C-alpha positions in Angstrom: -1.0 -0.7 19.1 -0.1 -3.3 21.8 2.8 -2.2 24.1 4.9 -5.2 22.9 4.4 -4.5 19.2 7.2 -2.3 17.6 5.9 0.5 15.5 7.4 1.1 12.1 7.3 4.6 10.6 5.7 4.4 7.1 6.9 6.7 4.4 4.5 9.3 3.2 6.3 9.6 -0.2 4.4 8.0 -3.1 6.0 7.5 -6.5 3.9 8.5 -9.5 4.7 7.1 -12.9 2.8 8.1 -16.0 2.1 5.8 -19.0 4.9 7.5 -21.0 7.4 6.7 -18.2 6.6 3.0 -18.0 8.9 2.1 -20.9 12.0 4.0 -19.5 11.3 2.4 -16.1 11.3 -1.0 -17.7 14.6 -0.2 -19.5 16.2 0.8 -16.2 15.0 -2.3 -14.5 16.5 -4.4 -17.3 19.9 -2.9 -16.7 19.7 -3.3 -12.9 18.8 -7.0 -13.2 22.0 -7.8 -15.1 24.0 -7.6 -11.8 21.3 -8.9 -9.6 22.5 -12.1 -7.7 20.7 -15.3 -8.5 18.3 -16.5 -5.8 19.3 -20.1 -6.4 22.6 -19.4 -4.7 21.0 -18.2 -1.4 21.7 -20.5 1.5 20.1 -18.9 4.5 17.3 -16.6 5.6 19.6 -13.7 6.2 20.8 -13.8 2.6 17.2 -14.1 1.4 16.2 -11.0 3.3 19.1 -9.1 1.9 18.4 -10.2 -1.6 14.7 -9.3 -1.4 15.6 -5.9 0.1 18.1 -5.3 -2.7 15.6 -6.2 -5.4 12.9 -3.9 -3.9 15.4 -1.0 -3.6 16.4 -1.5 -7.2 12.8 -1.2 -8.4 12.4 1.9 -6.3 15.6 3.4 -7.6 14.4 2.9 -11.2 11.0 4.4 -10.5 12.5 7.4 -8.8 14.9 7.9 -11.7 12.0 8.3 -14.2 9.5 10.1 -12.0 9.1 12.4 -9.0 7.3 11.8 -5.8 3.7 12.9 -5.7 3.2 16.4 -4.5 2.6 16.6 -0.8 1.8 20.3 -0.6 -1.3 22.2 -1.6 -2.5 22.0 -5.2 -5.0 24.0 -7.1 -8.5 22.4 -7.1 -9.5 21.1 -10.6 -12.7 23.3 -10.6 -10.8 26.5 -9.8 -11.3 28.9 -12.7 -10.3 32.4 -13.7 -13.6 33.7 -12.4 -12.8 32.2 -9.0 -9.4 33.8 -9.0 -10.9 37.2 -9.9 -13.7 36.9 -7.2 -11.1 35.8 -4.6 -8.8 38.7 -5.5 -11.8 41.1 -5.2 -12.7 39.6 -1.8 -9.2 39.9 -0.4 -8.9 43.5 -1.6 -12.2 44.9 -0.4 -13.5 42.5 2.3 -17.1 43.5 1.7 -20.3 41.4 2.0 -21.0 41.9 -1.7 -17.5 40.6 -2.6 -18.0 37.6 -0.3 -21.3 36.7 -1.9 -19.8 37.1 -5.4 -16.9 34.8 -4.4 -19.2 32.1 -3.1 -21.4 32.4 -6.2 -18.4 32.0 -8.4 -17.2 28.9 -6.5 -20.6 27.3 -6.6 -20.9 27.8 -10.4 -17.4 26.5 -11.0 -17.9 23.4 -9.0 -21.3 22.7 -10.6 -19.8 23.1 -14.1 -16.8 21.0 -13.3 -18.8 18.0 -11.9 -21.4 18.3 -14.7 -18.5 17.8 -17.1 -17.1 14.9 -15.1 -20.4 13.1 -15.0 -21.1 13.7 -18.7 -17.6 12.3 -19.7 -17.7 9.3 -17.4 -16.9 6.2 -19.4 -15.7 3.5 -17.0 -15.8 2.4 -13.4 -12.9 4.6 -12.4 -14.8 7.7 -13.6 -17.9 6.6 -11.7 -15.9 6.1 -8.6 -14.7 9.7 -8.7 -18.3 10.9 -9.0 -19.4 8.7 -6.0 -16.4 9.9 -3.9 -17.4 13.5 -4.7 -21.0 12.9 -3.8 -20.0 11.6 -0.3 -18.2 14.8 0.7 -18.0 13.8 4.4 -17.6 10.0 4.5 -17.7 8.3 7.9 -14.2 6.8 8.2 -14.4 5.9 11.9 -13.7 2.3 12.7 -16.6 0.4 14.1 -16.7 -0.1 17.9 -15.3 -3.1 19.5 -17.9 -5.2 21.4 -16.6 -7.6 24.1 -19.4 -9.1 26.1 -21.7 -6.3 27.1 -19.0 -3.6 26.8 -18.8 -1.3 23.7 -15.4 0.3 23.2 -14.9 3.3 20.9 -11.4 4.6 21.7 -8.4 3.2 19.9 -6.2 2.8 22.9 -9.0 1.2 24.9 -9.6 -1.2 22.0 -5.9 -2.3 22.1 -6.0 -2.8 25.8 -9.2 -4.8 25.6 -7.8 -7.0 22.9 -4.7 -7.6 24.9 -6.7 -8.6 28.0 -9.1 -10.8 26.0 -6.6 -12.5 23.7 -3.0 -12.3 25.0 -3.8 -12.6 28.7 -6.4 -15.3 28.5 -3.8 -17.9 29.4 -1.6 -18.2 32.5 1.1 -20.5 33.8 -1.4 -23.3 34.4 -1.8 -23.6 30.6 1.9 -24.3 30.0 3.1 -27.5 28.5 4.6 -30.1 30.8 7.9 -29.8 28.9 9.5 -27.6 26.3 9.1 -29.3 22.9 11.9 -27.1 21.4 14.7 -28.1 23.8 17.5 -30.4 22.8 15.9 -33.4 24.5 12.6 -33.3 22.5 13.5 -31.3 19.4 14.4 -33.4 16.4 14.8 -30.7 13.8 12.6 -28.9 11.3 11.5 -32.1 9.5 10.2 -32.1 5.9 6.7 -31.4 4.5 5.5 -33.6 1.7 5.2 -31.0 -0.9 6.9 -29.7 -4.0 9.0 -26.6 -3.0 8.9 -25.2 -6.5 6.3 -23.1 -8.3 5.9 -22.7 -12.1 6.0 -19.5 -14.0 2.2 -19.6 -14.7 1.5 -19.7 -10.9 4.0 -16.9 -10.2 2.5 -14.7 -12.9 -1.1 -15.3 -11.7 -0.2 -14.3 -8.1 2.1 -11.4 -8.9 0.7 -9.4 -11.8 -2.6 -11.2 -12.2 -4.0 -10.2 -8.8 -7.3 -8.3 -8.6 -5.9 -5.8 -6.1 -3.8 -3.2 -7.8 -3.1 -1.0 -4.7 0.6 -0.3 -4.1 2.3 -1.7 -1.1 4.1 0.3 1.5 7.2 0.5 -0.8 5.1 2.2 -3.5 5.6 -0.6 -6.1 2.3 -1.2 -8.0 1.1 -4.1 -10.1 1.1 -1.7 -13.1 4.9 -1.1 -12.6 5.6 -4.9 -12.3 3.6 -5.6 -15.5 5.7 -3.0 -17.3 9.0 -4.8 -16.4 7.7 -8.3 -16.1 9.8 -9.7 -18.9 12.9 -8.6 -17.1 12.0 -9.7 -13.5 9.8 -12.7 -14.0 12.5 -15.4 -13.8 14.1 -13.7 -10.8 10.8 -13.5 -9.0 10.1 -17.2 -9.7 13.5 -18.2 -8.4 13.0 -16.0 -5.3 9.6 -17.6 -4.6 11.2 -21.0 -4.9 14.0 -19.9 -2.5 11.3 -18.8 0.0 9.7 -22.2 -0.1 13.0 -24.0 0.2 14.0 -22.1 3.3 10.4 -21.8 4.7 10.9 -18.1 5.1 9.1 -15.0 3.8 11.4 -12.0 3.2 11.3 -9.3 5.9 11.2 -6.5 3.4 7.7 -7.7 2.2 6.1 -8.3 5.6 5.2 -4.7 6.3 1.6 -3.9 5.5 -0.4 -0.7 5.8 -4.1 -0.8 6.7 -6.3 2.0 5.3 -10.1 2.5 5.6 -11.6 3.1 2.2 -15.2 4.3 1.9 -17.5 2.3 -0.2 
């Protein structure tokens, strides 16, 4: 991170909603939307930020009411069988080489049987992705090096420093404008762009629940959850988008993004 960039702590909690919980979630959202202020009455960016934050928190409250956060602690491996438990209990009791070999043999057999079943039952792309992810037991998740000129930089802090030097400090006072275009003498206001600051429902739906990426944002709200309650929130979201265009402002609550490296 650059020294001048504030760091935001991302929440580790993730909301997990099953298919059977989608309908109760949509019902709760419908009740919460009754008292939701109308975006058409928003007059400034501060009100827009507050309304977007309130809407996001309402979706999160509904999701948390019908579900529980995904477990953060240790969980039993799906291939762990009764034979593995018996072999592990035998190993912890006797601590012998024979018990150790027996435990390793039980684990190998259990893993082999589990993944054979997963491969045989694979029916779609999601199942195949699980198999590929298992096959790459130790994926290389390191970011590629940064090359600036003849210099190859590996460390994260050194990359940030190099980018700061190469991008942010490539200009100096000699590059300044002769005058400040934003002072009272030269500034004539925001002006108007020749465009229609309103979007139709079809465009809103295509860019909200019709997107290809279904990954959740940092708030944990997924496209799947939005689809479940779309009939209750679609008009509000359309009005909120139109308000964003009218005020030329994107809500602060939706600006935070989390970058993750995903092996392919």
